[in-house]
PDB file as gemmi writes it, atoms N, CA and C in Angstrom:
CRYST1    1.000    1.000    1.000  90.00  90.00  90.00 P 1                      
ATOM      1  N   UNK A   1     105.716  73.932-101.668  1.00  0.00           N  
ATOM      2  CA  UNK A   1     106.925  74.694-101.517  1.00  0.00           C  
ATOM      3  C   UNK A   1     106.542  76.143-101.240  1.00  0.00           C  
ATOM      4  N   UNK A   2     107.197  76.773-100.280  1.00  0.00           N  
ATOM      5  CA  UNK A   2     106.876  78.140 -99.889  1.00  0.00           C  
ATOM      6  C   UNK A   2     107.819  79.114-100.597  1.00  0.00           C  
ATOM      7  N   UNK A   3     107.243  80.242-100.955  1.00  0.00           N  
ATOM      8  CA  UNK A   3     108.050  81.299-101.580  1.00  0.00           C  
ATOM      9  C   UNK A   3     108.467  82.305-100.501  1.00  0.00           C  
ATOM     10  N   UNK A   4     109.684  82.742-100.579  1.00  0.00           N  
ATOM     11  CA  UNK A   4     110.199  83.687 -99.597  1.00  0.00           C  
ATOM     12  C   UNK A   4     110.445  85.021-100.292  1.00  0.00           C  
ATOM     13  N   UNK A   5     109.901  86.074 -99.719  1.00  0.00           N  
ATOM     14  CA  UNK A   5     110.108  87.419-100.258  1.00  0.00           C  
ATOM     15  C   UNK A   5     111.508  87.884 -99.867  1.00  0.00           C  
ATOM     16  N   UNK A   6     112.330  88.196-100.851  1.00  0.00           N  
ATOM     17  CA  UNK A   6     113.715  88.585-100.548  1.00  0.00           C  
ATOM     18  C   UNK A   6     113.967  90.082-100.700  1.00  0.00           C  
ATOM     19  N   UNK A   7     113.000  90.795-101.215  1.00  0.00           N  
ATOM     20  CA  UNK A   7     113.186  92.242-101.360  1.00  0.00           C  
ATOM     21  C   UNK A   7     112.271  92.966-100.393  1.00  0.00           C  
ATOM     22  N   UNK A   8     112.756  94.061 -99.878  1.00  0.00           N  
ATOM     23  CA  UNK A   8     111.955  94.868 -98.975  1.00  0.00           C  
ATOM     24  C   UNK A   8     111.920  96.298 -99.491  1.00  0.00           C  
ATOM     25  N   UNK A   9     110.849  97.014 -99.255  1.00  0.00           N  
ATOM     26  CA  UNK A   9     110.830  98.419 -99.661  1.00  0.00           C  
ATOM     27  C   UNK A   9     111.777  99.238 -98.769  1.00  0.00           C  
ATOM     28  N   UNK A  10     112.240 100.342 -99.312  1.00  0.00           N  
ATOM     29  CA  UNK A  10     113.124 101.225 -98.538  1.00  0.00           C  
ATOM     30  C   UNK A  10     112.337 101.820 -97.375  1.00  0.00           C  
ATOM     31  N   UNK A  11     113.011 102.094 -96.281  1.00  0.00           N  
ATOM     32  CA  UNK A  11     112.319 102.704 -95.148  1.00  0.00           C  
ATOM     33  C   UNK A  11     111.766 104.078 -95.525  1.00  0.00           C  
ATOM     34  N   UNK A  12     110.750 104.486 -94.794  1.00  0.00           N  
ATOM     35  CA  UNK A  12     110.096 105.765 -95.072  1.00  0.00           C  
ATOM     36  C   UNK A  12     111.114 106.908 -95.024  1.00  0.00           C  
ATOM     37  N   UNK A  13     111.180 107.676 -96.081  1.00  0.00           N  
ATOM     38  CA  UNK A  13     112.062 108.835 -96.137  1.00  0.00           C  
ATOM     39  C   UNK A  13     113.452 108.546 -96.660  1.00  0.00           C  
ATOM     40  N   UNK A  14     113.804 107.307 -96.880  1.00  0.00           N  
ATOM     41  CA  UNK A  14     115.164 106.979 -97.318  1.00  0.00           C  
ATOM     42  C   UNK A  14     115.446 107.526 -98.710  1.00  0.00           C  
ATOM     43  N   UNK A  15     114.487 107.412 -99.603  1.00  0.00           N  
ATOM     44  CA  UNK A  15     114.687 107.887-100.968  1.00  0.00           C  
ATOM     45  C   UNK A  15     114.782 109.407-100.991  1.00  0.00           C  
ATOM     46  N   UNK A  16     113.939 110.065-100.217  1.00  0.00           N  
ATOM     47  CA  UNK A  16     113.995 111.522-100.138  1.00  0.00           C  
ATOM     48  C   UNK A  16     115.315 111.986 -99.553  1.00  0.00           C  
ATOM     49  N   UNK A  17     115.783 111.310 -98.532  1.00  0.00           N  
ATOM     50  CA  UNK A  17     117.070 111.656 -97.931  1.00  0.00           C  
ATOM     51  C   UNK A  17     118.196 111.456 -98.932  1.00  0.00           C  
ATOM     52  N   UNK A  18     118.155 110.376 -99.671  1.00  0.00           N  
ATOM     53  CA  UNK A  18     119.181 110.104-100.684  1.00  0.00           C  
ATOM     54  C   UNK A  18     119.186 111.197-101.755  1.00  0.00           C  
ATOM     55  N   UNK A  19     118.018 111.554-102.247  1.00  0.00           N  
ATOM     56  CA  UNK A  19     117.934 112.576-103.295  1.00  0.00           C  
ATOM     57  C   UNK A  19     118.394 113.936-102.780  1.00  0.00           C  
ATOM     58  N   UNK A  20     118.074 114.253-101.542  1.00  0.00           N  
ATOM     59  CA  UNK A  20     118.504 115.522-100.948  1.00  0.00           C  
ATOM     60  C   UNK A  20     120.021 115.562-100.822  1.00  0.00           C  
ATOM     61  N   UNK A  21     120.597 114.494-100.315  1.00  0.00           N  
ATOM     62  CA  UNK A  21     122.053 114.448-100.169  1.00  0.00           C  
ATOM     63  C   UNK A  21     122.747 114.481-101.534  1.00  0.00           C  
ATOM     64  N   UNK A  22     122.165 113.842-102.515  1.00  0.00           N  
ATOM     65  CA  UNK A  22     122.711 113.859-103.865  1.00  0.00           C  
ATOM     66  C   UNK A  22     122.679 115.277-104.432  1.00  0.00           C  
ATOM     67  N   UNK A  23     121.592 115.998-104.208  1.00  0.00           N  
ATOM     68  CA  UNK A  23     121.480 117.379-104.685  1.00  0.00           C  
ATOM     69  C   UNK A  23     122.507 118.275-103.996  1.00  0.00           C  
ATOM     70  N   UNK A  24     122.676 118.103-102.688  1.00  0.00           N  
ATOM     71  CA  UNK A  24     123.656 118.902-101.949  1.00  0.00           C  
ATOM     72  C   UNK A  24     125.064 118.610-102.461  1.00  0.00           C  
ATOM     73  N   UNK A  25     125.362 117.345-102.702  1.00  0.00           N  
ATOM     74  CA  UNK A  25     126.667 116.966-103.234  1.00  0.00           C  
ATOM     75  C   UNK A  25     126.897 117.587-104.607  1.00  0.00           C  
ATOM     76  N   UNK A  26     125.880 117.601-105.448  1.00  0.00           N  
ATOM     77  CA  UNK A  26     125.999 118.205-106.775  1.00  0.00           C  
ATOM     78  C   UNK A  26     126.240 119.707-106.692  1.00  0.00           C  
ATOM     79  N   UNK A  27     125.574 120.376-105.757  1.00  0.00           N  
ATOM     80  CA  UNK A  27     125.763 121.814-105.589  1.00  0.00           C  
ATOM     81  C   UNK A  27     127.200 122.103-105.154  1.00  0.00           C  
ATOM     82  N   UNK A  28     127.705 121.356-104.176  1.00  0.00           N  
ATOM     83  CA  UNK A  28     129.080 121.567-103.726  1.00  0.00           C  
ATOM     84  C   UNK A  28     130.083 121.256-104.835  1.00  0.00           C  
ATOM     85  N   UNK A  29     129.806 120.255-105.638  1.00  0.00           N  
ATOM     86  CA  UNK A  29     130.677 119.936-106.767  1.00  0.00           C  
ATOM     87  C   UNK A  29     130.699 121.055-107.795  1.00  0.00           C  
ATOM     88  N   UNK A  30     129.537 121.623-108.077  1.00  0.00           N  
ATOM     89  CA  UNK A  30     129.460 122.732-109.032  1.00  0.00           C  
ATOM     90  C   UNK A  30     130.181 123.963-108.494  1.00  0.00           C  
ATOM     91  N   UNK A  31     130.035 124.227-107.209  1.00  0.00           N  
ATOM     92  CA  UNK A  31     130.737 125.363-106.609  1.00  0.00           C  
ATOM     93  C   UNK A  31     132.251 125.169-106.638  1.00  0.00           C  
ATOM     94  N   UNK A  32     132.701 123.962-106.390  1.00  0.00           N  
ATOM     95  CA  UNK A  32     134.139 123.678-106.437  1.00  0.00           C  
ATOM     96  C   UNK A  32     134.679 123.851-107.853  1.00  0.00           C  
ATOM     97  N   UNK A  33     133.938 123.396-108.855  1.00  0.00           N  
ATOM     98  CA  UNK A  33     134.369 123.544-110.244  1.00  0.00           C  
ATOM     99  C   UNK A  33     134.410 125.020-110.642  1.00  0.00           C  
ATOM    100  N   UNK A  34     133.401 125.779-110.218  1.00  0.00           N  
ATOM    101  CA  UNK A  34     133.372 127.211-110.513  1.00  0.00           C  
ATOM    102  C   UNK A  34     134.574 127.914-109.878  1.00  0.00           C  
ATOM    103  N   UNK A  35     134.884 127.565-108.633  1.00  0.00           N  
ATOM    104  CA  UNK A  35     136.002 128.194-107.945  1.00  0.00           C  
ATOM    105  C   UNK A  35     137.331 127.819-108.600  1.00  0.00           C  
ATOM    106  N   UNK A  36     137.491 126.581-109.011  1.00  0.00           N  
ATOM    107  CA  UNK A  36     138.715 126.171-109.706  1.00  0.00           C  
ATOM    108  C   UNK A  36     138.904 126.974-110.993  1.00  0.00           C  
ATOM    109  N   UNK A  37     137.826 127.154-111.747  1.00  0.00           N  
ATOM    110  CA  UNK A  37     137.902 127.928-112.982  1.00  0.00           C  
ATOM    111  C   UNK A  37     138.233 129.389-112.682  1.00  0.00           C  
ATOM    112  N   UNK A  38     137.669 129.933-111.628  1.00  0.00           N  
ATOM    113  CA  UNK A  38     137.927 131.315-111.240  1.00  0.00           C  
ATOM    114  C   UNK A  38     139.389 131.505-110.865  1.00  0.00           C  
ATOM    115  N   UNK A  39     139.930 130.580-110.081  1.00  0.00           N  
ATOM    116  CA  UNK A  39     141.333 130.661-109.669  1.00  0.00           C  
ATOM    117  C   UNK A  39     142.255 130.533-110.885  1.00  0.00           C  
ATOM    118  N   UNK A  40     141.917 129.661-111.810  1.00  0.00           N  
ATOM    119  CA  UNK A  40     142.725 129.482-113.020  1.00  0.00           C  
ATOM    120  C   UNK A  40     142.729 130.752-113.853  1.00  0.00           C  
ATOM    121  N   UNK A  41     141.542 131.342-114.058  1.00  0.00           N  
ATOM    122  CA  UNK A  41     141.467 132.583-114.830  1.00  0.00           C  
ATOM    123  C   UNK A  41     142.246 133.708-114.153  1.00  0.00           C  
ATOM    124  N   UNK A  42     142.154 133.792-112.839  1.00  0.00           N  
ATOM    125  CA  UNK A  42     142.866 134.829-112.090  1.00  0.00           C  
ATOM    126  C   UNK A  42     144.379 134.673-112.255  1.00  0.00           C  
ATOM    127  N   UNK A  43     144.868 133.436-112.167  1.00  0.00           N  
ATOM    128  CA  UNK A  43     146.302 133.188-112.318  1.00  0.00           C  
ATOM    129  C   UNK A  43     146.762 133.507-113.739  1.00  0.00           C  
ATOM    130  N   UNK A  44     145.967 133.144-114.735  1.00  0.00           N  
ATOM    131  CA  UNK A  44     146.340 133.425-116.117  1.00  0.00           C  
ATOM    132  C   UNK A  44     146.325 134.923-116.409  1.00  0.00           C  
ATOM    133  N   UNK A  45     145.418 135.654-115.795  1.00  0.00           N  
ATOM    134  CA  UNK A  45     145.365 137.103-116.001  1.00  0.00           C  
ATOM    135  C   UNK A  45     146.589 137.807-115.424  1.00  0.00           C  
ATOM    136  N   UNK A  46     147.250 137.200-114.457  1.00  0.00           N  
ATOM    137  CA  UNK A  46     148.446 137.796-113.871  1.00  0.00           C  
ATOM    138  C   UNK A  46     149.676 137.636-114.763  1.00  0.00           C  
ATOM    139  N   UNK A  47     149.618 136.710-115.723  1.00  0.00           N  
ATOM    140  CA  UNK A  47     150.755 136.473-116.601  1.00  0.00           C  
ATOM    141  C   UNK A  47     150.887 137.591-117.629  1.00  0.00           C  
ATOM    142  N   UNK A  48     152.115 137.823-118.060  1.00  0.00           N  
ATOM    143  CA  UNK A  48     152.350 138.816-119.113  1.00  0.00           C  
ATOM    144  C   UNK A  48     151.957 138.212-120.464  1.00  0.00           C  
ATOM    145  N   UNK A  49     151.866 139.087-121.473  1.00  0.00           N  
ATOM    146  CA  UNK A  49     151.538 138.603-122.819  1.00  0.00           C  
ATOM    147  C   UNK A  49     152.614 137.646-123.335  1.00  0.00           C  
ATOM    148  N   UNK A  50     153.845 137.915-122.975  1.00  0.00           N  
ATOM    149  CA  UNK A  50     154.956 137.048-123.393  1.00  0.00           C  
ATOM    150  C   UNK A  50     154.812 135.654-122.775  1.00  0.00           C  
ATOM    151  N   UNK A  51     154.479 135.610-121.474  1.00  0.00           N  
ATOM    152  CA  UNK A  51     154.314 134.319-120.794  1.00  0.00           C  
ATOM    153  C   UNK A  51     153.123 133.548-121.345  1.00  0.00           C  
ATOM    154  N   UNK A  52     152.055 134.271-121.651  1.00  0.00           N  
ATOM    155  CA  UNK A  52     150.891 133.611-122.253  1.00  0.00           C  
ATOM    156  C   UNK A  52     151.250 133.038-123.627  1.00  0.00           C  
ATOM    157  N   UNK A  53     152.031 133.802-124.391  1.00  0.00           N  
ATOM    158  CA  UNK A  53     152.452 133.333-125.708  1.00  0.00           C  
ATOM    159  C   UNK A  53     153.315 132.084-125.588  1.00  0.00           C  
ATOM    160  N   UNK A  54     154.123 132.007-124.545  1.00  0.00           N  
ATOM    161  CA  UNK A  54     154.967 130.828-124.332  1.00  0.00           C  
ATOM    162  C   UNK A  54     154.153 129.552-124.125  1.00  0.00           C  
ATOM    163  N   UNK A  55     152.978 129.688-123.511  1.00  0.00           N  
ATOM    164  CA  UNK A  55     152.140 128.497-123.300  1.00  0.00           C  
ATOM    165  C   UNK A  55     151.055 128.347-124.370  1.00  0.00           C  
ATOM    166  N   UNK A  56     151.120 129.212-125.387  1.00  0.00           N  
ATOM    167  CA  UNK A  56     150.224 129.067-126.531  1.00  0.00           C  
ATOM    168  C   UNK A  56     148.858 129.688-126.341  1.00  0.00           C  
ATOM    169  N   UNK A  57     148.770 130.713-125.512  1.00  0.00           N  
ATOM    170  CA  UNK A  57     147.495 131.384-125.273  1.00  0.00           C  
ATOM    171  C   UNK A  57     147.608 132.870-125.567  1.00  0.00           C  
ATOM    172  N   UNK A  58     146.464 133.500-125.763  1.00  0.00           N  
ATOM    173  CA  UNK A  58     146.405 134.959-125.837  1.00  0.00           C  
ATOM    174  C   UNK A  58     145.368 135.421-124.817  1.00  0.00           C  
ATOM    175  N   UNK A  59     145.293 136.718-124.595  1.00  0.00           N  
ATOM    176  CA  UNK A  59     144.375 137.243-123.578  1.00  0.00           C  
ATOM    177  C   UNK A  59     142.926 136.834-123.848  1.00  0.00           C  
ATOM    178  N   UNK A  60     142.547 136.742-125.090  1.00  0.00           N  
ATOM    179  CA  UNK A  60     141.179 136.378-125.442  1.00  0.00           C  
ATOM    180  C   UNK A  60     140.818 134.942-125.092  1.00  0.00           C  
ATOM    181  N   UNK A  61     141.816 134.096-124.967  1.00  0.00           N  
ATOM    182  CA  UNK A  61     141.573 132.688-124.662  1.00  0.00           C  
ATOM    183  C   UNK A  61     141.295 132.442-123.185  1.00  0.00           C  
ATOM    184  N   UNK A  62     141.701 133.369-122.330  1.00  0.00           N  
ATOM    185  CA  UNK A  62     141.608 133.137-120.886  1.00  0.00           C  
ATOM    186  C   UNK A  62     140.168 132.900-120.432  1.00  0.00           C  
ATOM    187  N   UNK A  63     139.255 133.663-120.971  1.00  0.00           N  
ATOM    188  CA  UNK A  63     137.860 133.549-120.540  1.00  0.00           C  
ATOM    189  C   UNK A  63     137.263 132.185-120.900  1.00  0.00           C  
ATOM    190  N   UNK A  64     137.765 131.577-121.963  1.00  0.00           N  
ATOM    191  CA  UNK A  64     137.232 130.278-122.404  1.00  0.00           C  
ATOM    192  C   UNK A  64     137.897 129.099-121.708  1.00  0.00           C  
ATOM    193  N   UNK A  65     139.044 129.340-121.084  1.00  0.00           N  
ATOM    194  CA  UNK A  65     139.774 128.256-120.417  1.00  0.00           C  
ATOM    195  C   UNK A  65     138.974 127.672-119.262  1.00  0.00           C  
ATOM    196  N   UNK A  66     138.372 128.516-118.472  1.00  0.00           N  
ATOM    197  CA  UNK A  66     137.673 128.048-117.281  1.00  0.00           C  
ATOM    198  C   UNK A  66     136.298 127.468-117.539  1.00  0.00           C  
ATOM    199  N   UNK A  67     135.832 127.521-118.750  1.00  0.00           N  
ATOM    200  CA  UNK A  67     134.478 127.050-119.015  1.00  0.00           C  
ATOM    201  C   UNK A  67     134.448 125.651-119.554  1.00  0.00           C  
TER     202      UNK A  67                                                      
END                                                                             
């Protein structure tokens, strides 16, 4: 009875390409998260103290919201 090899190694450079694309995707994801937090903090800073109190926040909490 003959044995058949069913697995093949990845083509040359495929793993490196995958890791590079994964790193680029992670960088863009981190930048998007940073920008979302920045926009949120900016919007909260525009609110008055009364409006912040209505949603249960104070000025000191704004910096921790985006993190």
